[in-house]
PyMOL commands that place a pseudoatom at each C-alpha (Angstrom):
pseudoatom trace, name=CA, resn=MET, resi=1, chain=A, elem=C, hetatm=0, pos=[122.209, 85.347, 100.982]
pseudoatom trace, name=CA, resn=THR, resi=2, chain=A, elem=C, hetatm=0, pos=[118.442, 85.150, 101.492]
pseudoatom trace, name=CA, resn=ALA, resi=3, chain=A, elem=C, hetatm=0, pos=[115.824, 83.185, 99.567]
pseudoatom trace, name=CA, resn=TYR, resi=4, chain=A, elem=C, hetatm=0, pos=[114.742, 86.482, 97.992]
pseudoatom trace, name=CA, resn=ASP, resi=5, chain=A, elem=C, hetatm=0, pos=[118.126, 86.770, 96.254]
pseudoatom trace, name=CA, resn=THR, resi=6, chain=A, elem=C, hetatm=0, pos=[117.356, 83.815, 94.017]
pseudoatom trace, name=CA, resn=LEU, resi=7, chain=A, elem=C, hetatm=0, pos=[113.558, 84.063, 93.779]
pseudoatom trace, name=CA, resn=ILE, resi=8, chain=A, elem=C, hetatm=0, pos=[113.549, 85.762, 90.380]
pseudoatom trace, name=CA, resn=ALA, resi=9, chain=A, elem=C, hetatm=0, pos=[116.081, 83.395, 88.817]
pseudoatom trace, name=CA, resn=ASP, resi=10, chain=A, elem=C, hetatm=0, pos=[114.432, 80.340, 90.385]
pseudoatom trace, name=CA, resn=ALA, resi=11, chain=A, elem=C, hetatm=0, pos=[110.975, 81.395, 89.180]
pseudoatom trace, name=CA, resn=LYS, resi=12, chain=A, elem=C, hetatm=0, pos=[112.158, 82.127, 85.649]
pseudoatom trace, name=CA, resn=ALA, resi=13, chain=A, elem=C, hetatm=0, pos=[113.847, 78.736, 85.422]
pseudoatom trace, name=CA, resn=PHE, resi=14, chain=A, elem=C, hetatm=0, pos=[110.843, 76.868, 86.816]
pseudoatom trace, name=CA, resn=TYR, resi=15, chain=A, elem=C, hetatm=0, pos=[108.279, 78.587, 84.614]
pseudoatom trace, name=CA, resn=GLY, resi=16, chain=A, elem=C, hetatm=0, pos=[110.448, 78.226, 81.536]
pseudoatom trace, name=CA, resn=GLN, resi=17, chain=A, elem=C, hetatm=0, pos=[110.432, 74.477, 82.066]
pseudoatom trace, name=CA, resn=LEU, resi=18, chain=A, elem=C, hetatm=0, pos=[106.710, 74.486, 82.868]
pseudoatom trace, name=CA, resn=ASN, resi=19, chain=A, elem=C, hetatm=0, pos=[105.989, 76.385, 79.669]
pseudoatom trace, name=CA, resn=ALA, resi=20, chain=A, elem=C, hetatm=0, pos=[107.641, 73.591, 77.690]
pseudoatom trace, name=CA, resn=ASN, resi=21, chain=A, elem=C, hetatm=0, pos=[105.859, 70.866, 79.692]
pseudoatom trace, name=CA, resn=ASN, resi=22, chain=A, elem=C, hetatm=0, pos=[102.536, 72.327, 80.782]
pseudoatom trace, name=CA, resn=THR, resi=23, chain=A, elem=C, hetatm=0, pos=[100.882, 69.073, 81.843]
pseudoatom trace, name=CA, resn=ARG, resi=24, chain=A, elem=C, hetatm=0, pos=[99.584, 67.661, 85.097]
pseudoatom trace, name=CA, resn=ASP, resi=25, chain=A, elem=C, hetatm=0, pos=[102.151, 64.866, 84.975]
pseudoatom trace, name=CA, resn=TRP, resi=26, chain=A, elem=C, hetatm=0, pos=[105.062, 67.306, 84.738]
pseudoatom trace, name=CA, resn=TRP, resi=27, chain=A, elem=C, hetatm=0, pos=[103.599, 69.440, 87.527]
pseudoatom trace, name=CA, resn=GLN, resi=28, chain=A, elem=C, hetatm=0, pos=[103.233, 66.468, 89.843]
pseudoatom trace, name=CA, resn=ASP, resi=29, chain=A, elem=C, hetatm=0, pos=[106.810, 65.388, 89.136]
pseudoatom trace, name=CA, resn=ASN, resi=30, chain=A, elem=C, hetatm=0, pos=[108.215, 68.881, 89.740]
pseudoatom trace, name=CA, resn=ARG, resi=31, chain=A, elem=C, hetatm=0, pos=[105.792, 70.561, 92.126]
pseudoatom trace, name=CA, resn=ALA, resi=32, chain=A, elem=C, hetatm=0, pos=[108.242, 70.294, 95.029]
pseudoatom trace, name=CA, resn=THR, resi=33, chain=A, elem=C, hetatm=0, pos=[110.111, 73.254, 93.512]
pseudoatom trace, name=CA, resn=TYR, resi=34, chain=A, elem=C, hetatm=0, pos=[106.933, 75.315, 93.798]
pseudoatom trace, name=CA, resn=ASP, resi=35, chain=A, elem=C, hetatm=0, pos=[105.713, 73.935, 97.140]
pseudoatom trace, name=CA, resn=GLU, resi=36, chain=A, elem=C, hetatm=0, pos=[109.074, 74.016, 98.938]
pseudoatom trace, name=CA, resn=ASN, resi=37, chain=A, elem=C, hetatm=0, pos=[110.843, 76.980, 97.312]
pseudoatom trace, name=CA, resn=LEU, resi=38, chain=A, elem=C, hetatm=0, pos=[108.781, 79.405, 95.249]
pseudoatom trace, name=CA, resn=LYS, resi=39, chain=A, elem=C, hetatm=0, pos=[105.563, 79.444, 97.270]
pseudoatom trace, name=CA, resn=PRO, resi=40, chain=A, elem=C, hetatm=0, pos=[107.134, 79.816, 100.748]
pseudoatom trace, name=CA, resn=THR, resi=41, chain=A, elem=C, hetatm=0, pos=[109.447, 82.582, 99.515]
pseudoatom trace, name=CA, resn=ALA, resi=42, chain=A, elem=C, hetatm=0, pos=[106.583, 84.421, 97.831]
pseudoatom trace, name=CA, resn=LEU, resi=43, chain=A, elem=C, hetatm=0, pos=[104.447, 84.184, 100.977]
pseudoatom trace, name=CA, resn=ALA, resi=44, chain=A, elem=C, hetatm=0, pos=[107.335, 85.459, 103.087]
pseudoatom trace, name=CA, resn=LEU, resi=45, chain=A, elem=C, hetatm=0, pos=[107.763, 88.396, 100.697]
pseudoatom trace, name=CA, resn=LEU, resi=46, chain=A, elem=C, hetatm=0, pos=[104.062, 89.183, 100.913]
pseudoatom trace, name=CA, resn=ASP, resi=47, chain=A, elem=C, hetatm=0, pos=[104.280, 89.173, 104.710]
pseudoatom trace, name=CA, resn=GLU, resi=48, chain=A, elem=C, hetatm=0, pos=[107.467, 91.245, 104.836]
pseudoatom trace, name=CA, resn=LEU, resi=49, chain=A, elem=C, hetatm=0, pos=[106.025, 94.065, 102.733]
pseudoatom trace, name=CA, resn=THR, resi=50, chain=A, elem=C, hetatm=0, pos=[102.605, 94.176, 104.403]
pseudoatom trace, name=CA, resn=ALA, resi=51, chain=A, elem=C, hetatm=0, pos=[103.650, 96.384, 107.325]
pseudoatom trace, name=CA, resn=PRO, resi=52, chain=A, elem=C, hetatm=0, pos=[105.696, 98.936, 105.325]
pseudoatom trace, name=CA, resn=LEU, resi=53, chain=A, elem=C, hetatm=0, pos=[102.981, 99.144, 102.674]
pseudoatom trace, name=CA, resn=SER, resi=54, chain=A, elem=C, hetatm=0, pos=[100.364, 99.694, 105.376]
pseudoatom trace, name=CA, resn=LYS, resi=55, chain=A, elem=C, hetatm=0, pos=[102.473, 102.568, 106.701]
pseudoatom trace, name=CA, resn=LEU, resi=56, chain=A, elem=C, hetatm=0, pos=[102.950, 103.971, 103.195]
pseudoatom trace, name=CA, resn=ALA, resi=57, chain=A, elem=C, hetatm=0, pos=[99.235, 103.794, 102.385]
pseudoatom trace, name=CA, resn=ASP, resi=58, chain=A, elem=C, hetatm=0, pos=[98.094, 104.712, 105.912]
pseudoatom trace, name=CA, resn=ALA, resi=59, chain=A, elem=C, hetatm=0, pos=[95.606, 101.838, 105.734]
pseudoatom trace, name=CA, resn=PRO, resi=60, chain=A, elem=C, hetatm=0, pos=[95.506, 98.085, 106.371]
pseudoatom trace, name=CA, resn=ILE, resi=61, chain=A, elem=C, hetatm=0, pos=[96.856, 95.825, 103.637]
pseudoatom trace, name=CA, resn=LYS, resi=62, chain=A, elem=C, hetatm=0, pos=[95.538, 92.454, 102.451]
pseudoatom trace, name=CA, resn=SER, resi=63, chain=A, elem=C, hetatm=0, pos=[97.991, 90.275, 100.535]
pseudoatom trace, name=CA, resn=LYS, resi=64, chain=A, elem=C, hetatm=0, pos=[97.391, 87.520, 98.010]
pseudoatom trace, name=CA, resn=LEU, resi=65, chain=A, elem=C, hetatm=0, pos=[99.458, 84.953, 96.142]
pseudoatom trace, name=CA, resn=PHE, resi=66, chain=A, elem=C, hetatm=0, pos=[97.702, 83.937, 92.945]
pseudoatom trace, name=CA, resn=ARG, resi=67, chain=A, elem=C, hetatm=0, pos=[97.091, 80.229, 92.530]
pseudoatom trace, name=CA, resn=PRO, resi=68, chain=A, elem=C, hetatm=0, pos=[99.178, 78.243, 90.025]
pseudoatom trace, name=CA, resn=HIS, resi=69, chain=A, elem=C, hetatm=0, pos=[96.179, 76.592, 88.392]
pseudoatom trace, name=CA, resn=ARG, resi=70, chain=A, elem=C, hetatm=0, pos=[94.522, 78.316, 85.458]
pseudoatom trace, name=CA, resn=ASP, resi=71, chain=A, elem=C, hetatm=0, pos=[90.749, 78.700, 85.165]
pseudoatom trace, name=CA, resn=VAL, resi=72, chain=A, elem=C, hetatm=0, pos=[90.210, 77.034, 81.793]
pseudoatom trace, name=CA, resn=ARG, resi=73, chain=A, elem=C, hetatm=0, pos=[86.403, 76.862, 81.859]
pseudoatom trace, name=CA, resn=PHE, resi=74, chain=A, elem=C, hetatm=0, pos=[85.918, 79.635, 79.315]
pseudoatom trace, name=CA, resn=SER, resi=75, chain=A, elem=C, hetatm=0, pos=[89.303, 79.550, 77.601]
pseudoatom trace, name=CA, resn=LYS, resi=76, chain=A, elem=C, hetatm=0, pos=[90.340, 77.920, 74.343]
pseudoatom trace, name=CA, resn=ASP, resi=77, chain=A, elem=C, hetatm=0, pos=[93.764, 77.429, 75.911]
pseudoatom trace, name=CA, resn=LYS, resi=78, chain=A, elem=C, hetatm=0, pos=[93.381, 74.372, 78.134]
pseudoatom trace, name=CA, resn=THR, resi=79, chain=A, elem=C, hetatm=0, pos=[96.922, 74.246, 79.502]
pseudoatom trace, name=CA, resn=PRO, resi=80, chain=A, elem=C, hetatm=0, pos=[96.381, 73.711, 83.222]
pseudoatom trace, name=CA, resn=TYR, resi=81, chain=A, elem=C, hetatm=0, pos=[98.998, 75.945, 84.885]
pseudoatom trace, name=CA, resn=ASN, resi=82, chain=A, elem=C, hetatm=0, pos=[100.028, 79.587, 84.832]
pseudoatom trace, name=CA, resn=THR, resi=83, chain=A, elem=C, hetatm=0, pos=[103.576, 80.184, 83.675]
pseudoatom trace, name=CA, resn=HIS, resi=84, chain=A, elem=C, hetatm=0, pos=[104.180, 83.083, 86.057]
pseudoatom trace, name=CA, resn=LEU, resi=85, chain=A, elem=C, hetatm=0, pos=[104.346, 83.911, 89.755]
pseudoatom trace, name=CA, resn=HIS, resi=86, chain=A, elem=C, hetatm=0, pos=[101.994, 86.793, 90.605]
pseudoatom trace, name=CA, resn=MET, resi=87, chain=A, elem=C, hetatm=0, pos=[101.227, 88.398, 93.945]
pseudoatom trace, name=CA, resn=MET, resi=88, chain=A, elem=C, hetatm=0, pos=[99.487, 91.536, 95.165]
pseudoatom trace, name=CA, resn=TRP, resi=89, chain=A, elem=C, hetatm=0, pos=[98.883, 93.742, 98.163]
pseudoatom trace, name=CA, resn=GLN, resi=90, chain=A, elem=C, hetatm=0, pos=[95.465, 95.420, 98.293]
pseudoatom trace, name=CA, resn=ILE, resi=91, chain=A, elem=C, hetatm=0, pos=[94.820, 98.584, 100.261]
pseudoatom trace, name=CA, resn=ASP, resi=92, chain=A, elem=C, hetatm=0, pos=[91.958, 97.865, 102.663]
pseudoatom trace, name=CA, resn=SER, resi=93, chain=A, elem=C, hetatm=0, pos=[90.428, 101.325, 103.078]
pseudoatom trace, name=CA, resn=ASP, resi=94, chain=A, elem=C, hetatm=0, pos=[86.765, 102.220, 103.548]
pseudoatom trace, name=CA, resn=ALA, resi=95, chain=A, elem=C, hetatm=0, pos=[86.420, 102.994, 99.850]
pseudoatom trace, name=CA, resn=PRO, resi=96, chain=A, elem=C, hetatm=0, pos=[83.916, 100.828, 97.936]
pseudoatom trace, name=CA, resn=GLN, resi=97, chain=A, elem=C, hetatm=0, pos=[86.748, 99.697, 95.634]
pseudoatom trace, name=CA, resn=ASN, resi=98, chain=A, elem=C, hetatm=0, pos=[90.428, 99.642, 96.520]
pseudoatom trace, name=CA, resn=PRO, resi=99, chain=A, elem=C, hetatm=0, pos=[93.607, 99.693, 94.434]
pseudoatom trace, name=CA, resn=VAL, resi=100, chain=A, elem=C, hetatm=0, pos=[96.473, 97.224, 94.674]
pseudoatom trace, name=CA, resn=PHE, resi=101, chain=A, elem=C, hetatm=0, pos=[100.224, 96.986, 94.411]
pseudoatom trace, name=CA, resn=PHE, resi=102, chain=A, elem=C, hetatm=0, pos=[101.423, 93.978, 92.440]
pseudoatom trace, name=CA, resn=PHE, resi=103, chain=A, elem=C, hetatm=0, pos=[104.584, 92.068, 91.600]
pseudoatom trace, name=CA, resn=GLY, resi=104, chain=A, elem=C, hetatm=0, pos=[104.946, 89.506, 88.850]
pseudoatom trace, name=CA, resn=ILE, resi=105, chain=A, elem=C, hetatm=0, pos=[107.694, 87.220, 87.610]
pseudoatom trace, name=CA, resn=GLY, resi=106, chain=A, elem=C, hetatm=0, pos=[107.274, 85.590, 84.214]
pseudoatom trace, name=CA, resn=MET, resi=107, chain=A, elem=C, hetatm=0, pos=[109.605, 83.910, 81.775]
pseudoatom trace, name=CA, resn=ASP, resi=108, chain=A, elem=C, hetatm=0, pos=[110.509, 87.230, 80.161]
pseudoatom trace, name=CA, resn=TYR, resi=109, chain=A, elem=C, hetatm=0, pos=[109.501, 89.903, 82.693]
pseudoatom trace, name=CA, resn=VAL, resi=110, chain=A, elem=C, hetatm=0, pos=[109.837, 91.041, 86.297]
pseudoatom trace, name=CA, resn=THR, resi=111, chain=A, elem=C, hetatm=0, pos=[107.184, 93.699, 86.844]
pseudoatom trace, name=CA, resn=ALA, resi=112, chain=A, elem=C, hetatm=0, pos=[106.023, 95.951, 89.660]
pseudoatom trace, name=CA, resn=GLY, resi=113, chain=A, elem=C, hetatm=0, pos=[102.859, 98.001, 89.360]
pseudoatom trace, name=CA, resn=ALA, resi=114, chain=A, elem=C, hetatm=0, pos=[99.753, 99.419, 90.950]
pseudoatom trace, name=CA, resn=GLY, resi=115, chain=A, elem=C, hetatm=0, pos=[96.214, 100.563, 90.252]
pseudoatom trace, name=CA, resn=MET, resi=116, chain=A, elem=C, hetatm=0, pos=[92.749, 99.167, 89.623]
pseudoatom trace, name=CA, resn=MET, resi=117, chain=A, elem=C, hetatm=0, pos=[92.365, 96.604, 86.846]
pseudoatom trace, name=CA, resn=GLY, resi=118, chain=A, elem=C, hetatm=0, pos=[88.773, 97.536, 86.163]
pseudoatom trace, name=CA, resn=PHE, resi=119, chain=A, elem=C, hetatm=0, pos=[86.546, 100.174, 87.702]
pseudoatom trace, name=CA, resn=ASP, resi=120, chain=A, elem=C, hetatm=0, pos=[83.241, 99.220, 89.240]
pseudoatom trace, name=CA, resn=LYS, resi=121, chain=A, elem=C, hetatm=0, pos=[80.462, 101.212, 87.576]
pseudoatom trace, name=CA, resn=PRO, resi=122, chain=A, elem=C, hetatm=0, pos=[80.152, 103.912, 90.298]
pseudoatom trace, name=CA, resn=VAL, resi=123, chain=A, elem=C, hetatm=0, pos=[83.936, 104.341, 90.401]
pseudoatom trace, name=CA, resn=LEU, resi=124, chain=A, elem=C, hetatm=0, pos=[84.084, 104.614, 86.615]
pseudoatom trace, name=CA, resn=THR, resi=125, chain=A, elem=C, hetatm=0, pos=[81.469, 107.393, 86.797]
pseudoatom trace, name=CA, resn=ASN, resi=126, chain=A, elem=C, hetatm=0, pos=[83.489, 109.163, 89.500]
pseudoatom trace, name=CA, resn=TRP, resi=127, chain=A, elem=C, hetatm=0, pos=[86.710, 108.748, 87.511]
pseudoatom trace, name=CA, resn=ARG, resi=128, chain=A, elem=C, hetatm=0, pos=[85.298, 110.375, 84.410]
pseudoatom trace, name=CA, resn=LYS, resi=129, chain=A, elem=C, hetatm=0, pos=[83.672, 113.169, 86.393]
pseudoatom trace, name=CA, resn=MET, resi=130, chain=A, elem=C, hetatm=0, pos=[86.858, 113.979, 88.293]
pseudoatom trace, name=CA, resn=VAL, resi=131, chain=A, elem=C, hetatm=0, pos=[89.087, 113.761, 85.213]
pseudoatom trace, name=CA, resn=ASP, resi=132, chain=A, elem=C, hetatm=0, pos=[86.806, 116.275, 83.522]
pseudoatom trace, name=CA, resn=LEU, resi=133, chain=A, elem=C, hetatm=0, pos=[86.450, 118.633, 86.495]
pseudoatom trace, name=CA, resn=ASP, resi=134, chain=A, elem=C, hetatm=0, pos=[90.024, 118.435, 87.788]
pseudoatom trace, name=CA, resn=THR, resi=135, chain=A, elem=C, hetatm=0, pos=[91.981, 117.725, 84.636]
pseudoatom trace, name=CA, resn=LYS, resi=136, chain=A, elem=C, hetatm=0, pos=[95.162, 119.583, 85.558]
pseudoatom trace, name=CA, resn=ARG, resi=137, chain=A, elem=C, hetatm=0, pos=[95.618, 117.899, 88.949]
pseudoatom trace, name=CA, resn=ILE, resi=138, chain=A, elem=C, hetatm=0, pos=[94.893, 114.375, 87.732]
pseudoatom trace, name=CA, resn=THR, resi=139, chain=A, elem=C, hetatm=0, pos=[97.039, 114.634, 84.612]
pseudoatom trace, name=CA, resn=GLY, resi=140, chain=A, elem=C, hetatm=0, pos=[99.775, 116.018, 86.866]
pseudoatom trace, name=CA, resn=ILE, resi=141, chain=A, elem=C, hetatm=0, pos=[99.627, 112.905, 89.059]
pseudoatom trace, name=CA, resn=VAL, resi=142, chain=A, elem=C, hetatm=0, pos=[99.700, 110.664, 85.989]
pseudoatom trace, name=CA, resn=GLU, resi=143, chain=A, elem=C, hetatm=0, pos=[102.721, 112.546, 84.630]
pseudoatom trace, name=CA, resn=THR, resi=144, chain=A, elem=C, hetatm=0, pos=[104.464, 112.259, 88.010]
pseudoatom trace, name=CA, resn=VAL, resi=145, chain=A, elem=C, hetatm=0, pos=[104.015, 108.483, 87.985]
pseudoatom trace, name=CA, resn=GLU, resi=146, chain=A, elem=C, hetatm=0, pos=[105.226, 108.311, 84.392]
pseudoatom trace, name=CA, resn=GLY, resi=147, chain=A, elem=C, hetatm=0, pos=[108.207, 110.414, 85.433]
pseudoatom trace, name=CA, resn=HIS, resi=148, chain=A, elem=C, hetatm=0, pos=[109.188, 107.615, 87.812]
pseudoatom trace, name=CA, resn=GLY, resi=149, chain=A, elem=C, hetatm=0, pos=[109.439, 105.297, 84.797]
pseudoatom trace, name=CA, resn=PHE, resi=150, chain=A, elem=C, hetatm=0, pos=[106.023, 103.636, 84.913]
pseudoatom trace, name=CA, resn=ALA, resi=151, chain=A, elem=C, hetatm=0, pos=[103.844, 103.129, 81.850]
pseudoatom trace, name=CA, resn=PHE, resi=152, chain=A, elem=C, hetatm=0, pos=[100.049, 103.098, 81.900]
pseudoatom trace, name=CA, resn=ARG, resi=153, chain=A, elem=C, hetatm=0, pos=[98.085, 100.419, 80.118]
pseudoatom trace, name=CA, resn=ASP, resi=154, chain=A, elem=C, hetatm=0, pos=[96.433, 101.513, 76.910]
pseudoatom trace, name=CA, resn=PRO, resi=155, chain=A, elem=C, hetatm=0, pos=[92.862, 102.772, 77.274]
pseudoatom trace, name=CA, resn=ALA, resi=156, chain=A, elem=C, hetatm=0, pos=[90.075, 100.227, 76.792]
pseudoatom trace, name=CA, resn=LEU, resi=157, chain=A, elem=C, hetatm=0, pos=[88.050, 102.553, 74.557]
pseudoatom trace, name=CA, resn=LYS, resi=158, chain=A, elem=C, hetatm=0, pos=[89.028, 103.845, 71.135]
pseudoatom trace, name=CA, resn=ARG, resi=159, chain=A, elem=C, hetatm=0, pos=[86.918, 106.973, 71.444]
pseudoatom trace, name=CA, resn=VAL, resi=160, chain=A, elem=C, hetatm=0, pos=[86.268, 109.401, 74.267]
pseudoatom trace, name=CA, resn=PRO, resi=161, chain=A, elem=C, hetatm=0, pos=[82.896, 108.452, 75.786]
pseudoatom trace, name=CA, resn=SER, resi=162, chain=A, elem=C, hetatm=0, pos=[79.969, 110.849, 75.615]
pseudoatom trace, name=CA, resn=PRO, resi=163, chain=A, elem=C, hetatm=0, pos=[79.165, 113.465, 76.771]
pseudoatom trace, name=CA, resn=PHE, resi=164, chain=A, elem=C, hetatm=0, pos=[82.846, 114.511, 76.735]
pseudoatom trace, name=CA, resn=ASP, resi=165, chain=A, elem=C, hetatm=0, pos=[84.456, 116.231, 73.746]
pseudoatom trace, name=CA, resn=GLN, resi=166, chain=A, elem=C, hetatm=0, pos=[86.560, 114.036, 71.485]
pseudoatom trace, name=CA, resn=ASP, resi=167, chain=A, elem=C, hetatm=0, pos=[89.378, 116.567, 71.777]
pseudoatom trace, name=CA, resn=HIS, resi=168, chain=A, elem=C, hetatm=0, pos=[89.218, 116.697, 75.577]
pseudoatom trace, name=CA, resn=PRO, resi=169, chain=A, elem=C, hetatm=0, pos=[92.720, 117.465, 76.966]
pseudoatom trace, name=CA, resn=ALA, resi=170, chain=A, elem=C, hetatm=0, pos=[92.503, 114.327, 79.125]
pseudoatom trace, name=CA, resn=GLY, resi=171, chain=A, elem=C, hetatm=0, pos=[90.954, 112.178, 76.431]
pseudoatom trace, name=CA, resn=ARG, resi=172, chain=A, elem=C, hetatm=0, pos=[93.398, 109.338, 77.050]
pseudoatom trace, name=CA, resn=LEU, resi=173, chain=A, elem=C, hetatm=0, pos=[92.326, 109.135, 80.686]
pseudoatom trace, name=CA, resn=LEU, resi=174, chain=A, elem=C, hetatm=0, pos=[88.627, 109.360, 79.858]
pseudoatom trace, name=CA, resn=ARG, resi=175, chain=A, elem=C, hetatm=0, pos=[89.017, 106.351, 77.549]
pseudoatom trace, name=CA, resn=MET, resi=176, chain=A, elem=C, hetatm=0, pos=[90.274, 104.208, 80.425]
pseudoatom trace, name=CA, resn=LYS, resi=177, chain=A, elem=C, hetatm=0, pos=[87.942, 101.779, 82.207]
pseudoatom trace, name=CA, resn=GLY, resi=178, chain=A, elem=C, hetatm=0, pos=[90.600, 100.882, 84.749]
pseudoatom trace, name=CA, resn=VAL, resi=179, chain=A, elem=C, hetatm=0, pos=[93.977, 102.396, 85.561]
pseudoatom trace, name=CA, resn=VAL, resi=180, chain=A, elem=C, hetatm=0, pos=[97.151, 100.334, 85.924]
pseudoatom trace, name=CA, resn=ALA, resi=181, chain=A, elem=C, hetatm=0, pos=[100.753, 101.534, 85.760]
pseudoatom trace, name=CA, resn=SER, resi=182, chain=A, elem=C, hetatm=0, pos=[103.747, 99.215, 85.793]
pseudoatom trace, name=CA, resn=ALA, resi=183, chain=A, elem=C, hetatm=0, pos=[107.425, 98.918, 84.932]
pseudoatom trace, name=CA, resn=GLU, resi=184, chain=A, elem=C, hetatm=0, pos=[110.192, 96.371, 84.809]
pseudoatom trace, name=CA, resn=LEU, resi=185, chain=A, elem=C, hetatm=0, pos=[111.680, 96.113, 88.268]
pseudoatom trace, name=CA, resn=GLY, resi=186, chain=A, elem=C, hetatm=0, pos=[115.130, 97.614, 88.114]
pseudoatom trace, name=CA, resn=GLY, resi=187, chain=A, elem=C, hetatm=0, pos=[117.862, 98.602, 90.495]
pseudoatom trace, name=CA, resn=GLY, resi=188, chain=A, elem=C, hetatm=0, pos=[120.054, 96.538, 92.748]
pseudoatom trace, name=CA, resn=GLY, resi=189, chain=A, elem=C, hetatm=0, pos=[119.982, 95.462, 96.343]
pseudoatom trace, name=CA, resn=PRO, resi=190, chain=A, elem=C, hetatm=0, pos=[117.520, 93.360, 98.335]
pseudoatom trace, name=CA, resn=LEU, resi=191, chain=A, elem=C, hetatm=0, pos=[114.280, 92.532, 96.576]
pseudoatom trace, name=CA, resn=PRO, resi=192, chain=A, elem=C, hetatm=0, pos=[111.984, 93.940, 99.322]
pseudoatom trace, name=CA, resn=GLN, resi=193, chain=A, elem=C, hetatm=0, pos=[113.773, 97.299, 99.158]
pseudoatom trace, name=CA, resn=ARG, resi=194, chain=A, elem=C, hetatm=0, pos=[113.564, 97.409, 95.365]
pseudoatom trace, name=CA, resn=LEU, resi=195, chain=A, elem=C, hetatm=0, pos=[109.840, 96.703, 95.500]
pseudoatom trace, name=CA, resn=MET, resi=196, chain=A, elem=C, hetatm=0, pos=[109.204, 99.309, 98.181]
pseudoatom trace, name=CA, resn=SER, resi=197, chain=A, elem=C, hetatm=0, pos=[111.075, 101.882, 96.110]
pseudoatom trace, name=CA, resn=ALA, resi=198, chain=A, elem=C, hetatm=0, pos=[108.838, 101.073, 93.144]
pseudoatom trace, name=CA, resn=PHE, resi=199, chain=A, elem=C, hetatm=0, pos=[105.663, 101.177, 95.225]
pseudoatom trace, name=CA, resn=GLU, resi=200, chain=A, elem=C, hetatm=0, pos=[106.608, 104.543, 96.729]
pseudoatom trace, name=CA, resn=GLY, resi=201, chain=A, elem=C, hetatm=0, pos=[106.739, 105.920, 93.196]
pseudoatom trace, name=CA, resn=LEU, resi=202, chain=A, elem=C, hetatm=0, pos=[103.277, 104.453, 92.533]
pseudoatom trace, name=CA, resn=MET, resi=203, chain=A, elem=C, hetatm=0, pos=[101.642, 105.651, 95.756]
pseudoatom trace, name=CA, resn=PRO, resi=204, chain=A, elem=C, hetatm=0, pos=[100.357, 108.945, 94.279]
pseudoatom trace, name=CA, resn=LEU, resi=205, chain=A, elem=C, hetatm=0, pos=[98.329, 106.908, 91.786]
pseudoatom trace, name=CA, resn=ASN, resi=206, chain=A, elem=C, hetatm=0, pos=[96.784, 104.685, 94.448]
pseudoatom trace, name=CA, resn=HIS, resi=207, chain=A, elem=C, hetatm=0, pos=[96.015, 107.675, 96.679]
pseudoatom trace, name=CA, resn=LEU, resi=208, chain=A, elem=C, hetatm=0, pos=[94.240, 109.280, 93.721]
pseudoatom trace, name=CA, resn=LEU, resi=209, chain=A, elem=C, hetatm=0, pos=[92.224, 106.134, 93.021]
pseudoatom trace, name=CA, resn=ILE, resi=210, chain=A, elem=C, hetatm=0, pos=[91.110, 105.835, 96.650]
pseudoatom trace, name=CA, resn=SER, resi=211, chain=A, elem=C, hetatm=0, pos=[89.961, 109.455, 96.689]
pseudoatom trace, name=CA, resn=ILE, resi=212, chain=A, elem=C, hetatm=0, pos=[87.995, 108.927, 93.483]
pseudoatom trace, name=CA, resn=ALA, resi=213, chain=A, elem=C, hetatm=0, pos=[86.405, 105.720, 94.752]
pseudoatom trace, name=CA, resn=GLU, resi=214, chain=A, elem=C, hetatm=0, pos=[85.349, 107.525, 97.935]
pseudoatom trace, name=CA, resn=ALA, resi=215, chain=A, elem=C, hetatm=0, pos=[83.936, 110.570, 96.101]
for i in range(1, 215): cmd.bond("trace and resi %d" % i, "trace and resi %d" % (i + 1))
show_as sticks, trace
zoom trace
C-alpha cells in the first residue's frame, strides 16, 4: 500500500474535522496531519504526474499545491483555512495564457478537470472568433470531452455577446468567459493512473485552448 491509497480518505477526514473547527487554535493543534501526511503526499503526486503530463501535452509542466490559508481580505467569510486539498499542473507552452489540469479533494467531492478558469482579454477575443468561424470543429471537441463523462461549467453570460446572433449554434460556448470541464474521479486502481486516465480524456480541450491562445 502506498500513501496515495489513503490520500482521499485521509483528506476527507481531516477537512471534515477542520470544517467543524475552522480556527487557528484547532489548526495549530492538528496541523501535523497536514504537514506530515497530506502535504508530502500531495507534493509527491504532483511530482509523479509531471513527467507523464509533459509527455501527454508535449510541453513542460509547472505544478502547484494550493496553500491551506484562505485570503479573507475581501470576503465576508473570515474562516481562516480552506476545507479542501487542491492541486494543479499547468502546461508551460509559449502561448500567452496556458491551460491547467487540476485535482481536488473536498469533504463531498473528488474531482479531476482541466481548462482555463478565465480568459485573458486577447484570448477571450480569439475564443469567440474561433468558435464563430470554426463552430463544427470546436463543438465536436467539446462533445468529445463530454462523451468522456466531463461536464463544462455554466457560461458566465446569460446572453450571447454582440455582434453574434442570439441563436448562434454555439451560443453556449460564446457565452463562456473561461472554459473548465471536470468530473468526479471514478474507477479503481492506483490514484496516479486514475488521474492520468482522466487527464487523457481532457487533453483535446487543453490542446484546443493552447491553439486558441496562440492564434
